[in-house]
N, C-alpha and C positions, 0 to 999 in steps of 0.2 A: 735219378730220374730228372729229366729236364722239363721245364714248364714251357709249353708251346701254346700261344694264344692265336686262335683264328678269329678275326675281327672284321666286321663290315663297317662302312661309313654311313649307313642309314639306320633308322630306327627299325624296330620290328614291323615288318610289312609283308604279310603272307603272299600278297600279289605283286611282289617285287623280288629282287635278288638278295633277300635278307639271308641271315646265317643259316636258316633252315634249309636253304638250297645247296649247302655244302656239307650235308650230313654224312655222305659216303666218304668224303675225304677225311672228315673228323674221325669217323669210326676206323678207317684204315690206319691213320697215323697213330691212333691209340693202341694198335696191335703190334707195332714195330718193336723189335727186341734189340737190346744192346749186345755187345760182344760177349757178355757174361750170361746172356740168356734172360735177363730181366727186362721188364718193360722200359723202353727208352724214353717215352714222353708222356707227360701228364697233359692231356689236351683240354683246353677250355675254349668254348665257342660262344661268341656273344655279338650282339648288335650294339651300335652306339646308343647313347641316350639322346635326348632332344637336340636336334641341330640348332646351331646358333648360340649354344652355350657350351663351355668346355666339357668334354666327356670325362668323368671322374677317373677312368682307367687310363685313357690315352694321354691326357694332359699331365699325368703323374707317373707315366710308365717307367721313367728312370728311377723311381723310388720303389718299384715293385720287384717281385721275385721272378718275373717273366724272363726267359732266356731267348725265346724267338717270338717275333710277331709276324704272322702272315696276314697282311692287310689287303682286303678285297675292296677296292675303291669302286663302288657301284653307284655312287651319287652323281648328280648332274652338275657338280662343281662346288657344292656347298657342304660337303660331307665332313670336313675338318675345320676346326677353328684355328686361329693362330696359336692358342695355348696347346691344342692337340698336337700341332706340327712341332712346336718347341719341345713338348714332352717326348715325342717319338724321336726327334733329332738328338736330344740329350741321351736318350736310351741307347741309340747306336753309338754315340761318341764314347759312352762308357763301356762299350764292348758288346752290346746287345745285337742280335742278328735279325735281319729283316728280309721278308719276301713281300714285295709290293707289286700288285697287279691291278689292272683297270680294264677298259674296253675301248670301243670305237670313238671317234670324233672327240668330244669333250667329256665323255663319261669318266668320272674319277679324277677330273683335273684339279680337285682340291689337294692332291698330293704334290703339286708343283712346288710347294713351299717346304717340303721335307728336305732336310739337309743332305746334299750329295745325291741320293737316289732319286729325288724328285726331278732333277735335271736329266735323268736318263729316260724319262717318259715324254713322248712327243704327242701333242694334241692339235686340234684344229685352231683354237683361238689362243692357245698359250704354248710357249716353248715348241714351236713348230719344227718339223724335220728340217735339218740344214739343207738338204737337197731340194731345191725349189721345184724340180721336175716331178717330184712326188706329191706336190700339193694338188692332187687331182683325185677324182673318185675312182676307186678300184672295183668295189662291189656295186654294179649298176642295177642290181635287182631291187634293193631297198632304196627307193628314191628319196626317202625322208632322212637318210643317214649319209653324211658327207665324210670326207677324208679326215684322218686316216681310217680306212675301212677295208683292209686287205681280206680278200675272199679266199679262205682256205678250204671251204666246203660247207656242207650243211651241218647244223647241230645234230648230234647223234652219229655222224660219220667220223672218219679219222683222216689225218693228213700224214704224209711221209715227211719227216723233218731231217735236217742235215746238220751234223756237228760242224762247227766252224773252228779252224785253226787246230792246234794240238788238242787232243781229246780231254775235255775238262771232266773232273770227277762227277759232276752232276749228269754227265752224258754216258757214263759207263753202264754197261748192261751185259753181264756174263751169260745170261740166257738168250741173248740175241745172237743171230747167226753172224752178225758183223762185229759184235762186242760193244756196240753203242746203241743208245736209244734210237729207234727208228720211227716211232709213231706217237702222236699226241692227238687229242680230240680236235676236230676241225670246228670252224665257226664262220658264218657268212661274212662277218665284218670285224676283223681283229684290229686292235690298236697296234702301236709299234714303239719300239724302244731303241736306244742307241747309247754309245759311250760319250759322256760329257767331255768336252774338249779339254777341260782343266783337271781331269781325274785320271791319272795313269794307272790306278788300281783296278779299273774295270775293263772287261773285254766281252765282246759278243761270243756266246758259246753255242748257240743253236739258231738256225734260221728256217723259215718256211718258204713256200712258193705259192703265189696266188694262182688259183685255177681260172680266174677271169682274165688277168693280164699277163701272166707268166712271170711277173716280177718277184724276185726274192725279197724277203723282209725279215728283220730281226725279231726273234721270238723271246730271247732272254739275254740279259747282260748280267754277268757275275762280277761282284766286287770283292777283292781280297781284304782281309783284315789289315788295317793300316792306322796311321795317325788320325784318319777320318773316323775310325771306329770299327765296329764289328763287320763280319761278312754280310753281304746283301745280294739279293737277286731282284732284278727288275723284269717283270714278265708282261708280255704283250696283251694278254686277255685273261680275265678270271674264268672264262669259259673252259679253259684247260682243266679246271678243278671242280666245275659245277656238276651236281647230280644229273641234271638234264643232259649234259654232254657225255657223261659216262653211261647213262641209260635214259633215253627219252621217256620211258614209261614212268619215270619219277615226276614228270610234268614240269611245266614252266609257267611264268607269269602270263596273264591273259593278253598283254600287249605284244608278245612275241608273235609275229605274223608268218614267219617262214615255216614251211613244213619240215619236220625232222627227217633225217636219214636213218638207216639201220645198220650202218657199217660196223659200229662198235659191237653190236649184238652178233653180227654174222662172222666177225673176225676177232675172237677173244684175245689174240696176240696183241691187238692194239690197246685193249684195256690193261693187260698185264704190263705192257711197255709204259703206259701212262702212270700206273701205280709205282713202277720202278723209278720213274723220274721223280715222283713226289717223295718217295723214300730217299732217293739220292739228295734231294734238296734239304730235307730235314736233317740228315746226318752231316752233310757238308757244311751247312750254316753254323752248326755248333762245334765243328771240329777244331 
């Protein structure tokens, strides 16, 4: 059984996107079975300790028995200390696997200092998208949120996604009519990821399309195991994994202003597709 850590970059805050908002993902991953029929993952879910001081788990992750870290960067830019970033980076260099995700604008920008995978995340004030024409607002509904903020739909609805290039293992779906993942939860203002110019081990594996502008945007970049370390996934938004986006009845922080949709509830295939994607990530990262 492999040890899988679900981790946020904020302290326990019930009225924020703390780890309690990812309980359905945690429960689902804990049910996955390996090829011999045994439970595949021992799942631990936690928030960070006080910001501004090294987190005792993250800063020493390379010395732990964790096999995979799923990092939900939900902070405003101050979620990881230098010691935390160094601990996570050492963990990957030693072969540990990472799934790192964030959200719009500068949410989660503390991950910029993570070795390798940090450079795959584009923000508003740090490590901007190389294409200058994309330095503009996409979601025009939330006037307090600037780019990157790709509008893939309402929370609680789903988006049709597209596999990029040769079909990557994380996109395989035997139960889909096309053989690939077709749906993920939507979000009014997603962040964006891309392949760092100096890392030949990464490639875009799935993209979405804005309902506001029609622009396509990268949803996930997959990095193969290499001299840089273990496998890794850079994901455009943590809302692909949040309880609220799987089922709006789970509730959301009070600062969320947009009304949710009900597409995930009306079309169960979208939730099944999403869970298949999460399962694919977990097994591919440690393969």
